[in-house]
N, C-alpha and C positions, 0 to 999 in steps of 0.2 A: 195519172199525173197527181200527185202529191199539193195538195192548195199550199197557197204561199200563207206564212206567218210571221206577226210581230210577238215579240216577248215583251211583257212591261211587267216589271220587277217592283212587289209593294210593300211597304211595311205601314203602319197605321200612323202614318206623316201625312198634313196636308200635301207634302211634295208628289206621292203614292197618288193620291186624288186627282193631280192634276193631272200626273203622268196617262193615270188610265184612262184620261178626258181626251186627251191627243192622241192615244193608243185607238179608241175608238172614233174618234176623228177620223185619222190614217188609214184604220181598215175599212171604212169605208169609201175612199177613194180608190186603196189599192186592190181594194177584195181581198181581204186576209183575213185569216182567222187570229184569233188573241190567245198566246199563251202565259197563262196568268202563271207568275211564280214568285212564290215569298221561302225565304227563308229562314227557318228558326234555330234558335242555340243546341247546341248538340248535346245527345244523350250523355246522363251521367256515365262511365264507366266503372265505378269504383261502388256504388251501391249495390246491394245482394237483394233478392225478394224479399217480401212484397216490394220493399222503399222503389228498387228500380222500375217494375211496371207502373207503378205510383206516377214515380218524375215521368216517366213516355207520357202516360195520359195526360197529365196535369201540361204536359209541353204541346202535344199533339192540339188539347182542347181549346190552348190560349191560340195556336197558329190558327187554328178555324175559327178563334173570333175575331182576329184578325183579318182573314181573308172572306168572311161572309159577308161585309158591305160592298165590297169587290166585285162578287158572283154577284149582288141583287144589280147594283151599277149593268151587268153587264147581263144580266136576261132583259132588263130592261127597254136594254138600246137593240137587242134581236140581234145583236154580231155572234158569231158564234166562238166559241170560246173551247180551250183546256184547262187544264191547271196543274201546277206541280207546288205541291207542299213539300220542301226536302230541308234536310239538318248538313247544318255546315257556313262557313264561312260566304257570305254574299256575294262580295267580293270575285272569289274564286268558282264559285258554284254556277252564277248568272251567265259568265263567258262558255264555260262548258255546256250549260243546258243551250244557248244559241248555235251553238256548232252543232252538237247531238243531234236537234231539233231541224236544222238548218234553217234560222229564222233571219227573214230579210234583214231586221233590223230590231234591236233592242231597245227601249223606249224606259227611264226610270228619274226621277226626283233628281233637283241638285243635291239634296242631304234628304238625309233618313230622319231616324232615330237613336243617334250615335253622344259620344258626349265631345264629338269633337264640333260644338255648337260657332266657334268663331271662324273657323275655316271657310273661304270662299265655296267651295264644294267639298263634299263629303268626301270622308276616304274609302268609301264600298263604290262609291262614283268613281272615283279618282281611278281603283283599282281596274272595274270595269273597261273605263276606257284605252285602259293599256294592253288589256288580256283579249279582249272581243277583238274575233276576225270580223263582223259585219258592222256595218253603221251603230253609230249609238248618238241619240237623242236623248239630252236633259234637257229637262222640263222645270221651271223655276215656277 
């Protein structure tokens, strides 16, 4: 039987750190794995070599730099986790991954690092709330 899983979506915001803390807490209570998900910007499609590979390498390095502190927190927590660093718009990717992986729930921050600072809830969070088939816990 496949172990249950909680998806936690992260960027480099304080809201993501709080979401991870809540995911660890609930993971202990529910005895689940944690699926750490980060979505990076799309790879450029009009660059030729070697510029394309340089751009891809830079994007992957930036994504790993963002995710590493969360990996460290998870390793220190002792919780079993998997990770996915994916290309594409987070608002679409996160619910799709949760569906494919049959996650029990999604945990994410109420806002991330977008230009919509004045909104009550971030645009990515809003999209995930509408597309996800599982419960979504929004952490402030």
